[in-house]
C-alpha positions as CSV (number, residue, x, y, z in Angstrom):
1,M,0.0,0.0,0.0
2,A,2.8,2.4,0.8
3,D,4.4,1.8,-2.6
4,W,1.1,2.8,-4.3
5,K,0.8,6.1,-2.3
6,D,4.5,6.9,-3.0
7,F,3.8,6.3,-6.7
8,V,0.7,8.6,-6.8
9,E,2.5,11.2,-4.7
10,D,5.6,11.2,-7.0
11,N,3.3,11.7,-10.0
12,R,1.4,14.6,-8.4
13,E,4.7,16.3,-7.3
14,R,5.9,16.0,-10.9
15,D,2.7,17.8,-12.0
16,G,3.1,20.5,-9.2
17,Q,0.5,19.1,-6.9
18,L,1.4,17.7,-3.5
19,L,-0.8,15.3,-1.6
20,D,-2.2,16.5,1.6
21,S,-1.3,14.4,4.6
22,L,-4.2,12.9,6.6
23,E,-3.2,15.1,9.6
24,A,-3.6,18.3,7.6
25,R,-7.2,17.4,6.8
26,H,-8.1,17.5,10.5
27,R,-6.3,20.8,11.3
28,P,-8.6,23.8,11.7
29,Q,-8.7,26.1,8.7
30,V,-7.3,29.5,9.4
31,E,-9.2,32.3,7.5
32,P,-7.0,34.9,6.0
33,S,-7.4,38.3,7.5
34,P,-9.0,40.9,5.2
35,P,-6.7,43.3,3.5
36,P,-6.2,46.7,5.2
37,V,-8.6,49.3,4.1
38,L,-7.2,52.7,3.0
39,H,-9.5,55.8,2.9
40,C,-9.2,58.8,0.6
41,P,-8.4,61.8,2.8
42,V,-10.7,64.0,0.7
43,C,-13.9,62.0,0.1
44,L,-13.3,59.0,2.5
45,N,-13.9,56.4,-0.2
46,A,-12.3,53.0,0.7
47,F,-9.5,51.3,-1.2
48,Y,-7.5,48.1,-0.7
49,S,-4.1,49.2,-2.2
50,D,-1.9,52.3,-2.3
51,D,-1.9,52.2,-6.1
52,S,-5.7,52.3,-6.4
53,L,-5.9,55.1,-3.8
54,E,-3.2,57.1,-5.6
55,A,-5.0,56.6,-9.0
56,H,-8.3,57.7,-7.4
57,I,-6.7,60.9,-6.0
58,T,-5.0,61.7,-9.3
59,Q,-8.1,61.1,-11.5
60,V,-10.9,62.5,-9.3
61,H,-9.3,65.0,-7.0
62,G,-6.3,66.1,-9.2
63,P,-8.3,68.5,-11.3
64,Q,-10.2,69.9,-8.3
65,H,-9.0,73.3,-7.1
66,V,-10.4,76.1,-4.9
67,Y,-8.7,79.5,-5.1
68,L,-9.3,83.1,-4.4
69,R,-8.7,85.9,-6.8
70,V,-8.1,89.3,-5.3
71,N,-7.6,92.4,-7.5
72,G,-6.8,90.1,-10.4
73,S,-4.2,88.0,-8.6
74,I,-4.6,84.4,-7.4
75,I,-3.7,83.9,-3.8
76,R,-2.9,80.8,-1.9
77,E,-3.8,81.3,1.8
78,V,-2.7,84.8,2.8
79,A,-2.6,88.1,0.9
80,W,-2.1,91.7,1.5
81,A,-4.2,94.2,-0.4
82,E,-2.3,97.4,0.3
83,R,-4.7,99.7,-1.6
84,G,-7.8,97.8,-0.5
85,I,-10.0,95.3,-2.4
86,Q,-11.2,96.4,-5.8
87,T,-12.3,92.9,-7.0
88,I,-12.6,89.6,-5.1
89,S,-14.0,86.3,-6.2
90,V,-13.8,82.6,-5.3
91,V,-13.1,80.1,-8.1
92,L,-14.1,76.4,-8.0
93,L,-12.6,74.0,-10.5
94,G,-14.0,70.5,-10.5
95,H,-16.5,71.2,-7.7
96,P,-20.2,71.9,-8.4
97,Q,-20.7,74.3,-5.5
98,A,-19.3,75.4,-2.2
99,K,-20.4,77.0,1.1
100,V,-18.5,80.3,1.6
101,Q,-18.2,82.1,4.9
102,I,-16.9,85.6,5.0
103,H,-15.7,87.3,8.2
104,A,-15.0,91.0,7.8
105,G,-14.5,92.4,11.2
106,A,-17.8,92.0,13.1
107,A,-19.7,91.4,9.8
108,R,-20.3,87.7,9.0
109,K,-21.9,86.3,5.8
110,T,-22.6,82.8,4.6
111,L,-23.5,82.0,1.0
112,T,-23.4,79.3,-1.6
113,A,-21.1,79.8,-4.6
114,E,-20.9,78.0,-8.0
115,S,-17.9,77.9,-10.4
116,E,-16.7,81.5,-10.1
117,A,-18.6,83.8,-7.8
118,S,-17.9,87.5,-7.0
119,L,-17.7,88.2,-3.3
120,Q,-17.4,92.0,-3.8
121,Q,-20.9,92.9,-2.6
122,H,-20.3,90.9,0.7
123,V,-17.2,92.8,1.7
124,P,-17.9,96.2,3.3
125,K,-16.8,99.1,1.0
126,G,-13.4,100.6,2.1
127,F,-12.9,97.7,4.6
128,E,-9.7,97.9,6.6
129,G,-8.4,95.0,8.6
130,E,-8.4,91.2,8.4
131,L,-10.8,89.5,6.0
132,H,-11.3,85.7,6.5
133,I,-12.9,83.6,3.9
134,D,-13.6,79.9,4.5
135,V,-14.6,77.8,1.4
136,E,-16.1,74.3,1.9
137,P,-16.7,72.6,-1.4
138,E,-19.0,69.6,-1.8
139,G,-16.9,66.5,-1.7
140,G,-13.7,68.5,-1.1
141,R,-11.4,69.8,1.6
142,R,-12.1,73.0,3.4
143,R,-9.8,76.0,2.4
144,A,-9.2,79.1,4.5
145,F,-8.0,82.4,3.1
146,S,-6.9,85.6,4.9
147,V,-6.7,89.0,3.2
148,Y,-5.2,91.9,5.0
149,C,-6.7,95.2,3.7
150,H,-4.8,98.5,3.9
151,S,-2.8,97.4,6.9
152,L,-0.8,94.4,8.1
153,P,-2.0,92.4,11.1
154,E,-0.9,93.2,14.6
155,F,1.6,90.9,16.3
156,R,-0.2,88.3,18.4
157,Q,2.3,87.0,21.0
158,D,-0.4,85.2,23.0
159,D,-1.3,83.0,20.0
160,I,2.3,82.1,19.4
161,D,3.0,81.4,23.1
162,C,-0.1,79.1,23.2
163,R,1.0,77.1,20.2
164,V,4.6,76.7,21.5
165,Q,3.4,75.6,24.9
166,T,1.0,72.9,23.6
167,S,3.5,71.4,21.2
């Protein structure tokens, strides 16, 4: 009997298939753990590999941009309008619409913007000080902009001390 089993086992090994031992049939089967799930930091969709997440970000979120145009110039996060604000608009590329919050001193406005929206009527005429604009696009990451009109901001030592002490 042993010769026959050796003969069958040798033939299966030659074909790339090994016979299971009888002991292996009685061992408990271990289920493989599911692959780790990666989430998109922008829209929170789930992905199983770094490559698929990277491809998603490039294809879907790559062409999406939110920026602010002040006096004809595009700004990133902070700008200084030395002569005040003549024109100001928010531009949305790849986003259908966004919620925009404008904080100009004590005045606060919230509105919904689509593609390119002028914010000129929502900024007080001749405004001087810090203008904060928060743009929260649908399916995108929140962006915050600060525009200093006519004057630079005052030095805030308490804010710096607080940040240094907590880190």
